[in-house]
C-alpha angles and dihedrals in degrees: 000000000000122000119241090257093052091044093053093044091055092047092050091053096045099039095091090053092051090049091054090047091053091049090050093050090051092049093049093050094047093047092054092040093056095075092043095057100033133165083034111074120238088239088065097036094052104058101202130042113265111233127162111253112211127196114259112234095245097048091044092055091045092053092045100045108018105035104144092180093070117086091200117040119235113272091202106010098180092059097034098052104086102183098070084124124019142177132207121206111191122193133176104243135035091235089060092061091077091062091056090046091052091050092049094047092048097061112109094202097077147030117233143200127193106228097177133022115180093195090058090047091052090050091051095043108023094168095053120089109198145144111314131205140121112242126196131178114207121192128192110256091211138354109303122208110212104186093309098327110109116214106200122231111272096027106152133220124183117223121194120193118195145151121249091255092049089049091052090051091049093050091051099043121006095044096041120023098031093078129123090243093058119077109218117224131199088246091054093046091049093050091049092049091050090051091050092049090052091050091053091050092047091049089054090051091049090052090051091051091047091052092050092049091047090052091053099044099040095086091051092045091051091049091050091050091051090048090050089056091052090045092054092042094053104032099033092229133095119255120237107208117205133163087291088067091061091051094049092045092052091050100045107015125095142173091249104132090214094055096101093044090054090047091054090048089051092050091047088054096042099041092165093064097079089048092053091045091051091049095048092044089070091072105017124060089201090070091055091067115104092222092060084088089062089051091056090049092049093049091049093050100040116004096185096045091046091053090051092054095044107121098201136054120303090245090063094057096042094087090058091056090046093051092050094044091238125140117244111245113247 
């Protein structure tokens, strides 16, 4: 078994490699996750920045040589300790955790094991309210070359997946008061359990709200997706929906089942419109919104009514009138 000095020397030399491995694991998960959460970006879906967390030398030595929680001391602590580098992926809702799990489990670069599953723990102990998080250990299937840094086969990285509320609970309790130097009291344990119970209840309420919102926005989202298809079909470029898309859709969209047919008829008649949209899209984000096509249709059919519904400044709609050869209402 290594001495503390040898242990620390090895960790100092290998720490940069572990950091690159953690960064690579984060990148692989986010790359796979992107398609699973689209059109939402991973920057919005994952609520906190993902940064590899590496063991500090002192805490690493303490865990390896002075871990009073273990009944059986480590035989080879350097190899057995799997959280030398770790990642935390924090999402908003419990139901979103499964998307991150699917992304992690789909990566061909590593093998994985799920070391903790809070849903399974709840099922086994439904009356216990305790620390919650999903923990994975991923290990490189083979040597990985990261721009000249070789990550050896079997190198581990711990990945924790939590909700924001679970993360807040962990920051308050698991990472602070559950320390050997702090003597736990029944009052403390009771307060922590009450907090966890409240977090579970709040998570359920959040899920209910999310389902209601999803039910309301789904028709608009589907219409925007269908418009994006027409936009790509006619202009030859991909739309880039932003908040402006929602405003245009609210102004000119409808639940009329013939809306898209009439839009296609309009574009067949005004074949120059997609060309003008494509040209303007090069310099104006507004013209990369799928619903801009509905704005052209509305201006062509009723110039004054379209101007009244326009959700942005008059200067922003002026190019549409100019393209159609229609006078702007005063």
